C-alpha positions in Angstrom: -200.5 -35.4 -54.9 -202.2 -37.2 -57.8 -202.6 -40.7 -59.1 -199.6 -40.1 -61.4 -197.3 -39.7 -58.3 -198.7 -42.8 -56.7 -198.2 -44.7 -60.0 -194.6 -43.6 -60.1 -194.0 -44.9 -56.6 -195.7 -48.3 -57.4 -193.9 -48.7 -60.7 -190.7 -47.7 -59.1 -191.0 -50.3 -56.4 -191.9 -53.0 -58.9 -188.9 -52.1 -61.0 -186.6 -52.0 -57.9 -187.9 -55.4 -56.7 -187.5 -56.9 -60.2 -184.1 -55.4 -60.7 -182.9 -56.6 -57.3 -184.1 -60.1 -58.1 -182.3 -60.2 -61.4 -179.1 -58.8 -59.8 -179.3 -61.3 -56.8 -179.7 -64.3 -59.2 -176.9 -63.2 -61.5 -174.5 -62.2 -58.7 -175.2 -65.4 -56.7 -174.6 -67.6 -59.8 -171.3 -65.9 -60.4 -170.4 -66.3 -56.7 -171.3 -70.0 -56.7 -169.0 -70.5 -59.8 -166.2 -68.9 -57.8 -166.6 -71.4 -55.0 -167.8 -69.2 -52.2 -169.7 -70.7 -49.3 -173.4 -69.9 -48.7 -172.6 -67.8 -45.6 -170.0 -65.7 -47.5 -172.4 -65.3 -50.4 -175.0 -64.0 -48.0 -172.5 -61.6 -46.3 -171.0 -60.3 -49.5 -172.6 -60.9 -52.9 -176.3 -61.2 -51.9 -176.1 -58.5 -49.3 -174.5 -56.0 -51.7 -176.8 -57.0 -54.5 -180.0 -56.6 -52.4 -178.7 -53.2 -51.2 -178.5 -51.9 -54.7 -182.1 -50.5 -54.6 -181.1 -48.5 -51.5 -177.9 -47.4 -53.3 -179.8 -46.3 -56.4 -182.5 -44.4 -54.4 -180.0 -42.7 -52.1 -177.6 -41.7 -54.8 -180.4 -40.4 -57.0 -182.0 -38.5 -54.1 -178.6 -37.0 -53.0 -177.8 -35.8 -56.5 -181.2 -34.1 -56.7 -180.6 -32.4 -53.4 -183.1 -34.6 -51.4 -180.6 -35.5 -48.7 -183.4 -36.1 -46.2 -184.8 -38.8 -48.4 -181.3 -40.3 -49.0 -180.5 -40.5 -45.2 -184.0 -41.7 -44.3 -183.7 -44.5 -46.8 -180.4 -45.7 -45.3 -181.4 -45.5 -41.6 -184.9 -46.7 -42.2 -183.7 -49.7 -44.3 -181.3 -50.8 -41.5 -184.0 -50.6 -38.9 -186.3 -52.6 -41.2 -183.5 -55.1 -41.9 -183.1 -56.1 -38.3 -186.6 -55.7 -36.9 -188.8 -56.5 -39.8 -186.8 -58.8 -42.1 -185.0 -60.7 -39.4 -188.2 -61.0 -37.5 -190.1 -62.5 -40.5 -187.2 -64.9 -41.2 -186.9 -66.1 -37.6 -190.7 -66.5 -37.5 -190.4 -68.9 -40.5 -187.5 -70.8 -39.0 -185.3 -70.1 -36.0 -182.0 -68.7 -37.3 -178.6 -70.0 -36.2 -175.5 -67.8 -36.1 -172.0 -68.9 -37.0 -169.1 -67.8 -34.9 -167.8 -65.4 -37.5 -171.1 -63.5 -37.6 -171.0 -62.9 -33.9 -167.3 -62.3 -33.6 -166.7 -60.2 -36.8 -169.8 -59.1 -38.7 -172.2 -58.0 -36.0 -169.4 -55.9 -34.3 -168.5 -54.4 -37.7 -172.1 -53.5 -38.1 -172.3 -51.9 -34.7 -168.9 -50.1 -35.3 -170.1 -48.7 -38.6 -173.3 -47.5 -36.9 -171.4 -45.7 -34.1 -169.0 -44.3 -36.7 -171.9 -42.9 -38.8 -173.4 -41.3 -35.7 -170.1 -39.7 -34.7 -169.5 -38.4 -38.2 -173.0 -36.9 -38.2 -172.7 -35.0 -35.0 -171.5 -31.8 -36.8 -174.8 -32.0 -38.9 -173.1 -33.2 -42.1 -171.6 -36.3 -43.6 -168.8 -34.7 -45.7 -166.7 -35.9 -48.5 -164.0 -37.3 -46.2 -166.6 -39.0 -44.0 -167.9 -40.7 -47.1 -164.4 -42.0 -47.9 -164.0 -43.4 -44.4 -167.4 -45.2 -44.5 -166.7 -46.6 -48.0 -163.2 -47.7 -47.0 -164.5 -49.6 -43.9 -167.0 -51.4 -46.1 -164.5 -52.4 -48.7 -162.0 -53.6 -46.1 -164.8 -55.8 -44.5 -165.8 -57.1 -47.9 -162.3 -58.1 -48.9 -161.6 -59.6 -45.4 -164.8 -61.7 -45.6 -163.7 -63.3 -48.9 -160.1 -63.8 -47.6 -161.3 -65.4 -44.4 -163.7 -67.7 -46.3 -161.0 -68.9 -48.7 -158.6 -69.5 -45.8 -161.1 -71.3 -43.6 -164.0 -72.4 -45.8 -165.3 -75.2 -43.5 -165.8 -73.1 -40.4 -168.4 -74.8 -38.1 -171.3 -73.2 -36.4 -171.0 -72.5 -32.7 -170.5 -75.7 -30.8 -172.4 -76.7 -27.7 -175.5 -75.0 -28.9 -178.8 -76.6 -28.0 -181.9 -76.3 -30.2 -184.0 -73.2 -29.5 -187.0 -73.9 -27.4 -189.4 -73.3 -30.3 -187.2 -75.1 -32.8 -188.0 -78.5 -34.2 -185.4 -81.1 -33.2 -183.3 -82.4 -36.0 -184.2 -85.7 -37.6 -181.7 -88.5 -37.9 -181.1 -87.6 -41.5 -180.5 -84.0 -40.6 -177.9 -84.8 -37.9 -174.4 -83.8 -38.8 -172.1 -86.7 -39.8 -168.5 -86.5 -40.9 -168.3 -85.3 -44.5 -171.8 -83.9 -44.5 -173.0 -80.3 -44.2 -174.6 -78.8 -41.2 -178.4 -78.3 -41.5 -179.1 -75.2 -43.5 -175.7 -75.0 -45.0 -174.0 -76.3 -48.1 -171.3 -78.8 -47.7 -168.1 -78.8 -49.7 -169.3 -81.6 -51.9 -173.0 -80.6 -52.0 -174.4 -79.0 -55.2 -175.5 -75.4 -54.9 -179.2 -74.7 -54.6 -179.3 -73.5 -58.2 -177.7 -76.8 -59.4 -180.4 -78.8 -57.6 -183.0 -76.7 -59.3 -181.6 -77.4 -62.7 -178.0 -76.3 -63.0 -176.0 -73.2 -62.3 -176.6 -70.4 -64.9 -173.9 -70.0 -67.6 -171.5 -67.2 -67.0 -172.9 -65.1 -69.9 -176.5 -65.5 -68.6 -175.4 -64.4 -65.1 -173.7 -61.3 -66.5 -176.8 -60.4 -68.5 -179.0 -60.8 -65.4 -176.6 -58.5 -63.5 -176.7 -55.8 -66.3 -180.5 -56.1 -66.7 -180.9 -55.7 -62.9 -178.8 -52.6 -62.8 -180.8 -51.0 -65.6 -184.1 -51.7 -63.8 -182.8 -50.4 -60.5 -181.7 -47.1 -62.0 -185.0 -46.5 -63.8 -187.0 -47.7 -60.7 -185.0 -45.5 -58.3 -185.7 -42.4 -60.5 -189.4 -43.0 -60.6 -189.6 -43.8 -56.8 -187.6 -40.7 -55.8 -189.7 -38.4 -58.0 -193.0 -39.8 -56.9 -192.0 -39.9 -53.2 -190.8 -36.3 -53.3 -194.1 -35.2 -54.8 -196.2 -37.1 -52.3 -194.2 -35.8 -49.3 -194.7 -32.2 -50.6 -198.4 -32.7 -51.1 -198.9 -34.3 -47.7 -196.8 -31.7 -45.9 -194.4 -34.2 -44.4 -190.6 -34.2 -44.9 -188.7 -36.4 -47.3 -187.1 -37.9 -44.2 -190.4 -39.4 -43.0 -191.1 -40.8 -46.5 -187.6 -42.2 -46.6 -187.8 -43.8 -43.2 -191.1 -45.6 -44.0 -192.4 -46.1 -47.5 -189.1 -45.9 -49.4 -187.2 -47.8 -46.7 -189.6 -50.7 -46.7 -189.9 -50.6 -50.5 -186.1 -50.8 -51.1 -185.8 -53.5 -48.4 -188.2 -55.8 -50.3 -185.3 -57.6 -52.0 -183.6 -58.3 -48.6 -187.0 -59.5 -47.3 -187.5 -61.9 -50.3 -183.9 -63.2 -50.1 -183.9 -63.8 -46.4 -187.4 -65.3 -46.3 -186.7 -67.7 -49.2 -183.4 -68.7 -47.5 -185.3 -69.4 -44.3 -187.9 -71.4 -46.1 -185.2 -73.5 -47.8 -183.5 -74.1 -44.4 -180.5 -71.9 -45.3 -180.4 -70.3 -41.8 -176.9 -68.8 -42.0 -177.6 -67.3 -45.5 -180.7 -65.6 -44.1 -178.9 -64.1 -41.1 -175.8 -63.3 -43.1 -177.9 -61.4 -45.7 -179.4 -59.2 -43.1 -176.2 -58.4 -41.3 -174.2 -57.9 -44.5 -177.0 -55.7 -46.0 -176.8 -53.4 -42.9 -173.1 -53.2 -43.3 -173.5 -52.4 -47.0 -176.1 -49.7 -46.3 -173.9 -47.9 -43.8 -170.6 -48.2 -45.7 -171.6 -48.2 -49.4 -175.1 -46.7 -49.6 -174.3 -43.9 -47.2 -170.6 -43.4 -48.2 -170.9 -43.4 -52.0 -173.7 -40.7 -52.2 -171.7 -38.5 -49.8 -168.8 -38.8 -52.3 -170.8 -38.2 -55.4 -172.9 -35.3 -53.9 -170.0 -33.7 -52.1 -171.6 -34.4 -48.7 -175.0 -34.9 -47.1 -176.7 -32.6 -44.6 -178.0 -34.5 -41.5 -181.3 -33.3 -40.2 -181.5 -32.8 -36.4 -184.4 -35.4 -36.2 -182.0 -38.1 -37.5 -179.5 -37.4 -34.8 -182.2 -37.1 -32.1 -184.2 -40.3 -32.8 -183.5 -42.3 -35.9 -179.7 -43.0 -35.7 -180.0 -43.9 -32.0 -182.9 -46.2 -32.8 -180.9 -47.8 -35.5 -178.0 -48.4 -33.1 -180.4 -49.8 -30.5 -181.8 -52.4 -32.9 -178.2 -53.5 -33.8 -177.4 -53.8 -30.1 -180.5 -55.9 -29.6 -179.2 -58.3 -32.2 -175.9 -58.8 -30.4 -177.2 -60.5 -27.2 -179.8 -62.4 -29.1 -177.2 -63.9 -31.5 -174.3 -64.6 -29.1 -176.4 -66.3 -26.4 -177.0 -69.7 -27.8 -176.2 -68.5 -31.3 -179.9 -68.7 -32.2 -182.6 -66.1 -33.1 -185.7 -67.9 -31.9 -189.3 -67.4 -33.2 -190.5 -65.5 -30.1 -187.6 -63.1 -30.6 -188.6 -62.7 -34.3 -192.1 -61.8 -33.1 -190.7 -59.2 -30.7 -188.7 -57.6 -33.4 -191.7 -57.3 -35.7 -193.8 -55.7 -32.9 -191.0 -53.2 -32.2 -190.8 -52.3 -35.8 -194.6 -51.6 -36.0 -194.2 -49.4 -32.9 -191.3 -47.5 -34.4 -193.2 -46.8 -37.7 -196.3 -45.9 -35.7 -194.3 -43.3 -33.7 -192.7 -41.8 -36.9 -196.1 -41.4 -38.6 -197.9 -40.0 -35.5 -195.0 -37.5 -35.0 -195.0 -36.4 -38.7 -198.7 -35.8 -38.7 -198.8 -34.3 -35.2 -201.6 -36.7 -34.3 -203.5 -36.3 -31.0 -202.6 -39.9 -30.1 -198.8 -39.1 -30.1 -198.7 -38.2 -26.4 -200.4 -41.3 -25.2 -198.5 -43.5 -27.6 -195.2 -42.1 -26.4 -196.2 -42.6 -22.7 -197.1 -46.2 -23.2 -193.9 -46.9 -25.2 -191.6 -45.2 -22.6 -193.2 -46.4 -19.4 -194.3 -50.0 -20.4 -193.1 -51.4 -23.7 -189.4 -50.3 -23.7 -188.7 -51.3 -20.1 -190.4 -54.7 -20.7 -188.2 -55.3 -23.8 -185.1 -54.4 -21.8 -186.0 -56.7 -19.0 -186.7 -59.5 -21.5 -183.3 -59.0 -23.2 -181.5 -58.9 -19.9 -183.3 -62.1 -18.7 -182.5 -63.9 -21.9 -178.8 -62.9 -21.7 -178.6 -64.1 -18.1 -180.4 -67.3 -18.8 -178.3 -68.2 -21.9 -175.0 -67.3 -20.2 -176.0 -69.7 -17.4 -176.7 -72.4 -19.9 -173.3 -71.9 -21.6 -171.5 -72.0 -18.2 -173.4 -75.2 -17.3 -172.5 -76.9 -20.6 -168.8 -76.0 -20.1 -168.9 -77.4 -16.6 -170.4 -80.7 -17.9 -167.8 -80.8 -20.6 -164.9 -80.2 -18.2 -166.1 -82.7 -15.6 -164.6 -86.2 -16.0 -166.9 -89.0 -17.2 
């Protein structure tokens, strides 16, 4: 490893972030002009656009025969999306989930994760497997747009109380007929870009999209080349580099998009971007490289640890989002702590560090049981609140 390899990684990440930003801005402007709601923009256009760094890296790695890096990037990015990016976004502002995210998108994300695990059991994601994953992604993408156009004014979950650590809405923020819910764009409200100075012209949006794609391709090539050299020099596998450095680096556009959306109060866009990006990673970013490379070999370590961890993080999102339809700040902190623990374990295992045994013992005997108890308690508490609200609503007077 030399400074040139490190420079390739840094420059590649910079180009990926810059290309992703251009692509998100251009694609979002085109979507706003087509009349899509913020939630659907987050679930489709923004999530796909912010997943293009992962697509560029995984495709380039697969075509170069670095399948470990390609798979590590996909799995690591999904873990980072839920635990790191959603955690940071919820820490900025508690996130609310619309019914369609809970009833459609989170189950689709879980289903794709299970499907990817099942297809990987034979040690390979083949050409036909890639077609299946890509087909599920395209069906979900088209269905999202169709549902949004059929029912564009879908309301967030009713009966939901503010999260314990959420600031109560002000009088101006309360929903009134004809106005948008907090954090969402109403049918007559100008898009955020208009408020900032007008929606980009169509030709400018197309130029941003094309420029973003060019930067992504160049940045992905530099990042894959540098990461492969560093992994070889350090004696660790491309899988470890993909699960950590490359996964976090290619997830920076999602982090920026979700964090900015949370800062602007666009809660459904922040959550929709994370869930939609996970779906895009499993369907598009995993399926397309499998098609182009004629299949991807799945390392045993991915089957033993990383894919199950990815599914576990998705399962953790389900009870958090359907109980009260809110991802609270304390849950965001918990997600971030879990992500730090996962990365710590991967690094310790890859380097065969002496602390691995003690770290594993603490995680297995204390941290994971504590998390499971907290999730079970949260589910029971929130279900009790929902039942109580229904009883109050059903009682006369």
